[in-house]
N, C-alpha and C positions, 0 to 999 in steps of 0.2 A: 514401485519405485517412488521415492519421496520427491515431491514437486516443491520447488522453492520460489516464493513470491517475495521479491525485495521491494520495499516502499522507499523511494528516494526523492529528495528535493534538495535544492541548494540554499534554502532559507526556511525559517519557521513560518507558521501561519497558513500553510497550504492545506491543512487538514489531513496530513499524512497519518498521524497516530489514530485519528478518528476512523479513517478508512481501514487501517490495519486491524483494529479491534473488531469493527463491525463486519468486515469480510471474514475474519477468523471465525466469528460467530456464525456467519452464513455457512461456511464449510463444516463447522461442527454440527449445525442443524441438518446438513446433508449426510451426516453419518461418518464424516471424515475425522481421522485423528489429527489434531492440529497442535502445533507448537508455535509460539510467538517468541522470537529472539529480539529483545530490545537492546540496541547498541547505542541508544541516545542517553547521555548522562542525566537528562531530565527524567528518564524512566516513565514517561507518560503511559505507554502501552502496558508496561509491566505493572505499574501501580494500579491502573484501571482494572486490570484482570484480577490481580491479587486481592484488591479491596472490595471486589464485587460479590454480591449474593445472587447474581443472575445465574439461572440454571444452565444456560448455554455457555456462559463464560467460565463456569466451574468445570466444564469439560475440556478446557484449553489449558495446555501446559505453558506457563510463562517463565522465561529465563532472562535475567539481565546480564549482559556481557560488557566488559570494559575494554577488551582488546580484540582486534580483528582475528588474531590467530585462534581464538577460542571458538569462532564460528565453525570452522572446519571439523573440529572434534565433536562438537555437539551434533552437527548434521550427520556425521559418520556413525554416531551411536544411536540416533533416534529411530523409533519405529513409527513415527508419524507419517501420515499420507501427505501432509502439507506443512511446510515450515514458512512462516511469515516473518521476514526480517524488517524491523523498523529502524532505519538508519538515522543518524544525526543530520539535522538540516544545516550542513556546513560543507563548503567546498574543500576546506583545509583538512577536514577529518572524515572524508568519504572513503571507507574501506573498499578498495578495488576488488578484493576477493568476494565481498558480499554482492557486488554487481556481477562478477564473472560467474559465480556459482548459480545464479538465478536462472530459472526457466523464463520468468517474466520480471522485468524491472518496471514497476508501476509508478508513474510520475504524476502526482496530483498537481493540477494547474488551476489557479483562479483566473478569470478572464481579465488579464492585465498584461501590459508590455513586459513588466519585470518577470512575471512567471514564464512568459514565452522565452525570454532570454535565459532564465534558469533551466528550462527544458533543453535548450541548446547546450548548456554546460553539462547536463547529465548525459547527453549524447556523446559529448567529447570524453567524459569520464568512462563511458561505456566502451569507446574505442580504445582508450588506454588500458582498460581491464582486459579487453580481447587480445591486445598485444602482449600483455604480461602473462595471460593465461590463454594460450592459443586454442585449447579445447572448449572454451566457453561457447555456449549456444544461446546465450541470453538475448531476449528480445525486449526492446523498449516499447512500452505502451503508455500513452498519456490518457488521463481522465480529467475532465473539466469538473471543478468542484465549486460549490457555493455560487451557482450561477442563477441569473434571471433569464430563463430560456427565451423571453421575448425581447431582450435588450439587444441593441445594435452591437455593443462591445462583445457580447457572447457570440454573435454571428461572425464577427470579424476574427475573433480568436480561433474559433472552430475552423474557419476557412484557412487561416494561416497555418495551423497545425497540419491540415490535410495537404496544403500546398507544399509543405516541407516533407511530404511523404512519410509522416509519422503515424503509426497506427493509433487510432483514437477510439476509446470506448464510446459506443453509440448512445449509451444512456448516461446523460450528465447527472451530476449530483446537484440538485437545485437547493436554493436557500430555504432552510426550514429550521425552526428553533429546536426541533426534536433532537437534532444531533448534539447541540450544546447541552440540552437537558440530560441526554443519555450519559454524557461525560460527567456532569455534575453528580448524577445519581449512581454512577458506576454500574451502569447496565448497558446492554446492547439495544439498538433500535428494534430488535425483534421481540423485545419485552412489551412492545406496544402494537397497536393495529393501525398506525397512521401511515402517512405518506412516506416517511423516511424508511419504514420497513419495506415498502414496495420498491423504493429506489435501490436499496441494498440488495434485495432479491434479484432485481434485473441486472445490476452490475455484477453480482456474484455469478449469475447464470452465464453471462457473456464471458467472464473471465474463465469459467470452467471449460467453455468451448476451446479457448486458447490453450489451457493447461493440459486438457485430457483428450485433445483431438487425435 
């Protein structure tokens, strides 16, 4: 059965597309058939994969969609093990179906008050999606991105998410230039042997436990 991983945020700059592409690469490395559906008009994930010469990214099918109703037909026809949906970072254009159909809604958060508020809005949209699509079994999981693990604000943000009873990926994505370089060079972080590769491996392994438990 196809698993759906929807990447959602209420604003840009959270690292949503970077996580989408690199986690898609992780699953491809694990031998999974992966499709990325990019619903963002900026086409960040789609262009990254299509313009890449990265061996792992070449294994991933990338599709850019302009309408929510297209998502259902693509997923219905796919033979992929995992479909990663990269949504637009906007409250006004968040497709509820993409949230409802997900097995996991992954919400990247930087350690800031604005991102915590944004996480709350995703939870609200998740509730609205569940009301519109009662069969939805989507689960919201937060992941802290671009963090300094020794900073006070990171500790406070982590504590707040847990206090709100939101599932949090235990492996944070720490600040490293390798993620920006991977974007610029149109490769995945698995193209290197650095810290970013280990981070994505740990995050991907943890997500796999949630998806395939």
